[in-house]
C-alpha positions as CSV (number, residue, x, y, z in Angstrom):
1,M,-42.2,121.9,-238.1
2,Q,-41.2,125.5,-237.4
3,V,-40.7,126.2,-241.0
4,A,-44.3,124.7,-241.8
5,V,-45.8,126.8,-239.1
6,E,-44.2,130.0,-240.5
7,F,-45.5,129.2,-244.2
8,Y,-48.8,128.4,-242.7
9,N,-49.1,131.7,-241.1
10,S,-47.9,133.5,-244.2
11,I,-50.5,132.1,-246.8
12,S,-54.2,133.4,-247.3
13,V,-57.1,132.4,-245.2
14,D,-58.3,130.7,-248.1
15,D,-55.0,128.9,-248.6
16,R,-55.0,127.7,-245.1
17,E,-58.3,126.0,-245.4
18,R,-56.7,123.9,-248.0
19,F,-53.3,123.3,-246.4
20,R,-52.5,120.3,-244.5
21,F,-49.2,119.0,-242.6
22,H,-49.4,115.2,-243.3
23,H,-47.1,113.2,-241.1
24,I,-46.6,109.6,-242.3
25,S,-45.6,107.3,-239.3
26,T,-45.7,103.4,-238.7
27,D,-47.4,100.7,-236.5
28,E,-44.2,100.3,-234.7
29,V,-45.3,102.9,-232.3
30,Y,-47.8,100.8,-230.7
31,G,-45.4,98.3,-229.8
32,D,-45.9,94.4,-229.6
33,L,-49.2,92.3,-230.0
34,E,-47.6,89.2,-228.9
35,G,-50.0,86.7,-227.2
36,T,-53.1,88.5,-228.4
37,D,-55.6,88.5,-231.2
38,E,-56.0,92.3,-230.7
39,L,-55.4,94.8,-233.5
40,F,-53.8,98.3,-233.4
41,T,-56.5,101.0,-233.6
42,E,-56.1,104.8,-233.6
43,E,-57.0,104.7,-230.0
44,T,-54.3,102.1,-229.1
45,P,-51.6,103.5,-226.4
46,Y,-48.1,103.9,-227.7
47,A,-45.6,101.5,-226.2
48,P,-42.5,101.4,-228.6
49,S,-40.1,98.5,-227.8
50,S,-36.7,100.0,-229.1
51,P,-34.9,103.2,-229.3
52,Y,-35.8,103.3,-233.1
53,S,-39.5,102.7,-232.8
54,A,-39.3,105.1,-229.7
55,T,-37.8,108.0,-232.1
56,K,-40.8,107.5,-234.5
57,A,-43.4,107.6,-231.6
58,A,-41.7,110.7,-230.2
59,S,-42.2,112.3,-233.8
60,D,-45.9,111.6,-233.7
61,H,-46.1,113.4,-230.3
62,L,-44.1,116.2,-231.6
63,V,-46.4,116.9,-234.6
64,R,-49.6,116.6,-232.3
65,A,-47.9,119.1,-230.1
66,W,-47.3,121.6,-232.9
67,G,-51.0,121.2,-233.8
68,R,-52.3,121.6,-230.5
69,T,-49.9,124.7,-229.5
70,Y,-49.9,126.6,-232.9
71,G,-52.9,125.5,-234.7
72,L,-51.2,123.9,-237.6
73,P,-53.7,121.4,-239.3
74,V,-52.0,118.3,-238.8
75,I,-52.9,114.7,-239.9
76,I,-51.1,111.6,-238.8
77,T,-51.2,108.0,-240.5
78,N,-49.7,104.9,-239.2
79,C,-49.0,102.2,-241.7
80,S,-48.1,98.6,-241.8
81,N,-45.1,97.0,-243.4
82,N,-44.9,98.2,-247.0
83,Y,-43.4,96.4,-250.1
84,G,-43.3,96.7,-253.6
85,P,-41.1,98.2,-256.4
86,Y,-38.1,100.2,-255.7
87,H,-38.0,99.0,-252.0
88,F,-34.4,99.5,-250.6
89,P,-32.5,95.9,-250.7
90,E,-31.8,96.1,-247.1
91,K,-35.3,95.4,-246.3
92,L,-36.8,91.7,-246.0
93,I,-38.7,91.3,-249.2
94,P,-36.1,92.8,-251.7
95,H,-33.3,91.3,-249.6
96,M,-34.6,87.7,-249.8
97,I,-35.3,88.2,-253.5
98,L,-31.8,89.4,-254.6
99,N,-29.8,87.0,-252.3
100,A,-31.8,84.3,-253.7
101,L,-30.9,85.3,-257.2
102,A,-27.4,85.4,-256.2
103,G,-27.4,82.1,-254.6
104,K,-26.4,83.5,-251.0
105,P,-28.2,82.5,-247.9
106,L,-31.5,83.9,-247.0
107,P,-31.0,85.2,-243.2
108,V,-34.2,85.0,-240.9
109,Y,-34.2,86.2,-237.8
110,G,-34.7,83.8,-234.9
111,D,-37.3,81.3,-236.0
112,G,-38.9,83.6,-238.5
113,S,-42.3,83.4,-236.4
114,Q,-42.7,87.1,-236.2
115,I,-45.9,88.4,-237.7
116,R,-46.3,91.4,-239.8
117,D,-49.2,92.9,-241.7
118,W,-48.1,93.4,-245.3
119,L,-49.2,96.5,-247.4
120,Y,-48.6,96.9,-251.0
121,V,-46.9,100.2,-251.7
122,E,-49.3,101.5,-254.4
123,D,-52.2,100.8,-252.1
124,H,-50.4,102.9,-249.4
125,A,-49.9,105.7,-251.8
126,R,-53.6,105.8,-252.7
127,A,-54.5,106.0,-249.2
128,L,-51.9,108.8,-248.5
129,I,-53.6,110.7,-251.2
130,Q,-56.8,110.3,-250.1
131,V,-56.2,111.3,-246.6
132,A,-54.2,114.4,-247.6
133,T,-57.1,115.5,-249.6
134,E,-60.2,114.4,-247.6
135,A,-59.2,114.2,-243.9
136,K,-60.1,116.7,-241.5
137,P,-57.2,118.4,-239.5
138,G,-56.3,116.8,-236.3
139,S,-57.4,113.3,-237.6
140,T,-55.3,110.1,-237.5
141,Y,-55.8,106.9,-239.5
142,N,-54.2,103.5,-239.6
143,I,-53.4,102.1,-243.1
144,G,-53.1,98.2,-243.3
145,G,-53.2,95.7,-245.9
146,H,-55.2,93.0,-244.0
147,N,-52.4,90.5,-244.6
148,E,-51.0,89.2,-241.3
149,I,-48.2,86.7,-242.3
150,K,-45.1,85.2,-240.5
151,N,-41.7,86.2,-241.8
152,I,-40.7,82.8,-242.4
153,D,-43.9,82.3,-244.7
154,V,-43.0,85.4,-246.6
155,V,-39.5,84.1,-247.4
156,R,-41.2,80.7,-248.3
157,N,-43.5,82.6,-250.6
158,I,-40.7,84.3,-252.3
159,C,-38.8,81.0,-253.0
160,E,-42.0,79.4,-254.7
161,L,-42.5,82.5,-256.7
162,L,-38.9,82.3,-257.9
163,E,-39.1,78.8,-258.7
164,E,-41.8,79.6,-261.0
165,L,-40.3,83.0,-262.3
166,A,-36.7,82.4,-262.2
167,P,-36.2,78.7,-262.6
168,E,-32.7,78.9,-263.8
169,K,-30.8,79.0,-260.5
170,P,-27.3,80.1,-259.6
171,A,-24.7,77.4,-259.5
172,G,-24.9,74.8,-256.7
173,V,-28.5,75.7,-255.7
174,N,-31.1,72.9,-256.2
175,R,-34.2,74.8,-254.6
176,Y,-34.3,78.5,-253.5
177,E,-35.8,77.4,-250.2
178,D,-32.5,75.6,-249.3
179,L,-30.8,78.9,-249.0
180,I,-33.0,79.8,-245.8
181,T,-30.9,80.4,-242.9
182,F,-32.0,81.0,-239.3
183,V,-29.6,83.4,-237.5
184,K,-29.8,85.2,-234.1
185,D,-32.7,87.5,-233.4
186,R,-32.1,91.2,-233.2
187,P,-32.7,93.1,-229.7
188,G,-36.3,94.5,-229.3
189,H,-37.6,92.6,-232.1
190,D,-41.5,92.8,-231.8
191,T,-43.3,89.5,-232.4
192,R,-46.6,90.6,-233.8
193,Y,-48.1,93.8,-235.5
194,A,-51.5,94.0,-236.9
195,I,-53.6,97.1,-238.1
196,D,-57.2,97.5,-237.7
197,A,-58.0,99.7,-240.8
198,S,-61.6,99.9,-240.6
199,K,-61.6,103.6,-239.8
200,I,-60.1,104.7,-242.9
201,K,-62.4,102.4,-244.7
202,R,-65.6,103.7,-242.8
203,E,-64.6,107.4,-243.3
204,L,-63.0,107.7,-246.2
205,G,-63.9,104.5,-248.3
206,W,-60.4,103.3,-248.7
207,E,-59.2,99.7,-248.8
208,P,-56.3,97.8,-250.4
209,Q,-56.7,96.4,-253.7
210,E,-54.0,94.2,-253.9
211,T,-53.6,90.8,-251.8
212,F,-50.4,89.8,-250.5
213,E,-50.3,87.2,-253.1
214,S,-50.9,89.4,-255.9
215,G,-48.8,92.1,-254.6
216,L,-45.9,89.8,-253.8
217,R,-46.1,88.2,-257.4
218,K,-46.0,92.1,-258.8
219,T,-43.0,92.8,-256.6
220,V,-40.9,89.8,-257.4
221,Q,-41.4,90.1,-261.1
222,W,-40.4,93.9,-260.9
223,Y,-37.2,92.9,-259.5
224,L,-36.6,90.4,-262.1
225,D,-37.5,93.0,-264.7
226,N,-35.4,95.9,-263.1
227,R,-31.8,94.2,-262.8
228,T,-30.2,97.4,-263.8
229,W,-31.8,99.6,-260.9
230,W,-31.1,97.4,-258.1
231,E,-27.4,96.4,-259.3
232,R,-26.7,100.2,-259.3
233,V,-28.0,100.4,-255.8
234,L,-26.1,97.4,-254.6
235,S,-22.8,98.8,-256.2
236,G,-23.4,102.2,-254.6
237,E,-23.4,103.8,-257.8
238,Y,-26.8,105.4,-256.6
239,R,-24.7,107.6,-254.4
240,L,-23.1,109.4,-257.1
241,G,-26.1,110.7,-258.9
242,R,-27.6,114.5,-258.4
243,L,-31.2,114.3,-259.5
244,G,-32.3,117.2,-261.4
245,V,-29.0,118.5,-262.2
246,G,-28.1,118.6,-266.0
247,E,-25.0,117.7,-267.6
248,K,-22.7,120.5,-268.7
């Protein structure tokens, strides 16, 4: 943040008019909507449930404080769960796809009833560009996919798509869904997140282009078509690469 302020103060007045410090955050900062039909809005009080989400909330507060104290033109966006191509394999959707293809158990926390709002990554990218180029300093926008789905239903949908798109299963697997295994829930696991993205639609005209069904199909197909990428990630080979450095 200090570097951003120093840079901002060093540029011309005209460039300052165009400069934005865009902080990309998450819906986790708002806490848990368990037992309600409410949605997270930009006015929802912060109530993070875990140390992990508390650090994200702290980063939002820090950015706003630099904006107020030093006049840095900050913008904050809080998004729902992203998914799509290049998603790191430890996350729910790619983890389930790759485990299923390997014939491994599909571990679901608790009973899988946790609800998340899923946002296709390319929809999120479009929203970020629009906010960065059109939003006023000091603005906050929630970005969601309008796709509230239980985790267990996400996993079952993945299994159904794999039955269609990858019918040749690993040895010993009759149905992909048979691999679903329920495991102990993790501490501080929020039950429900849900984003109200009406402000960004009203003020900037953004709304998601993908439904969960269309986005998930694209995602499963991408992992089927890009085995080399995720095999390198799983092997740890990606750690050895130095981007932008040519061979000597």
